[in-house]
N, C-alpha and C positions, 0 to 999 in steps of 0.2 A: 622485530617490528610487530606491533599488535595488530590483531585482526580488525578490519573495518566494521563499523556498525552496520547492521542490516535494517533498512527502513521499508516497511510494507505500506504501500500507498493504495488506498481504497477509494474508488470513485466510479460511478456508473457512466461517466462521460469519457470516452477514449481520449479526446483532446486534452482534458484536464490531466489525465494520467501521463500523457506524452509530455506536456509542458513541465509538470512538476518533476517527472523522471529526468528530463533533460537538464533541468536546473540542478538537481541533486547530483547527477552524473558529472557535471562541471566541477563540483567540489569533491569528486572521487568517493562519494558514498555508494555503497552497494544497495540496490533497490530491487524490490519485488512489487509487482502490480496485480491488483485484483479489481474486477469490475462489479463485484457484488459482495454482500455480506457473506453469502454462502462460500464463494471462492476464498474470501479472506479466512474464514474459519477452517476450511480445508487446508490452506497453506499453514496456518498456525499449528494445526495438528501434526504437521510434518517437521516444521522448524519454527521456533519461537523468535520473532524479530525483536530487535532492540527497541524499536519505536514503530508505532502504527499511526499513520496519518490518514484520516478519513474525512469524507465530505460530511456536511451537516447531518447529524444523526436523525433529524426530523424528516429527512428525505424518505420517500415511500419505499424504496427497495430495502432499507434496513429492517422493515417490519417483517420481511420473510425469513429473518434469521431465527 
């Protein structure tokens, strides 16, 4: 059996993370959650996900990256 794809979800709103995480969990995807661009970069340094889903890149918190 092949390893599941890892999806990193990035959003500064915890409710959005929870909703999308729950949806992906239903389909048996492995997920990791980050609430900021900084958290996402720290995660990526440790493990490169197969896919990164992020909130609108024009959002203010991405500018801190």
